[in-house]
Each structure stands twice: as C-alpha cells, then as structure tokens.
N, C-alpha and C positions, 0 to 999 in steps of 0.2 A: 503493499500499499505506500503511494508519495504523499508527500504532503497533503497536495493539492486534494487529493481524494479524501483523506481524514475532515476535511472540513464538508462536506459533501455525501460526511455517513447517512444523516436523516433523508437525504433526497433518496441517496442507493436502496437504504432500505425500503423507503412507500413504494417505488419505483418496483420491488422485486416483492411487496404485496400486492400490490396491483396485476404483474403479473401474475401472482400464484391464484388470483382474485380470480382470473379471466383463462386461467389457461391447465389449473390443476381441476382431472376431473377424474370421474371413477376408474373413466377407460386407461384416462392416460395420465395415471396420478404422476405427483413429487412429491417426493421421501426430502427429509431436514435431516442434517446429520450433524447430529451435537457436536460438536469436533475440539471440547476446550481440551481435553487427551487426546493427542494425534493417533494415539497407538490404540483404545479402544476404538473412537470415533469407524478406524481403517476395521480394523475383526468387525463391528456390529455392522458395519455396510458391506462388506464383504461376505458375512451371515447373514443376512440381511438379501443381496441379492441372490443367493443359494437361493433361498424360501421361496424363491418366485419363480424355482424350474423345475418343471416335472422332471421326474426322475425315473427311469427303469431299470433294472436288472440286465446285467449284460452280461452272460452267457458267454468266455470264451474257448477256443479249444485248447489243451494242455498243451503246452509244451515243454520238448525235453532241451534243455541248454547245451551245447557242445559243452567240455574242458575249454579254459584258458590257457593257450600256451606262454606263458611269463619265461623260458628260458633263452628266449631270442633278444631279450630288454631288461634290462638293469636301468630302472630310474635312479635322477640324481638325487644328493642328500636333500630331503623333503625343509630342512632350513636354508638353503638355496633359496626358496619362494618365498616371495611376498603373501603372507594370510593375512584375509580381512580379518578382526580379532570376535571370537566368537561371544557374543552376547546371551543369546539365548541357546541356551542347550537343553 
C-alpha cells in the first residue's frame, strides 16, 4: 500500500462493499478471507476451496516399481548444497 492509497482507505472500502452488494450472489458468491494471521488465512482459504470440489474415489491399477540402480552414481556431499531452512517438519 502506498502513501496516497492509505488516505483513500475509506473510499476503497466503500467501493469494495458496493461491488459485493451488486456481484455477490448465491450462484457466484464472494468469500472474504480474514487475513490478520497470514498462515491461518492461507490454510483456511485452501480448506474452503477444497471443500467446494466434489471428489470421487479414484481406483488406480497396481504398479510394481523396478529397483533403482544407484551403483553408477555417487552424489556429492549434502553440505555442498544450499538448503532452505526447515521451519515446518
């Protein structure tokens, strides 16, 4: 948000509310995501979107994987690579 837009917060909010009034219908609803907690907002949004999809069980054929041939390649030591920090495990 830039400095000018901060002074127009009320105008933006009124425009958004008016848009919702005219376009939020039973057939094509708008959903508001409470986003003070960004992680929770993202998880709630994903959960809600997935809840709107009808799923059917898919039966896949059995697959037998061949053994992996690891004898022809030696990986470099793991500490030579840059790693993303593991915050969530």
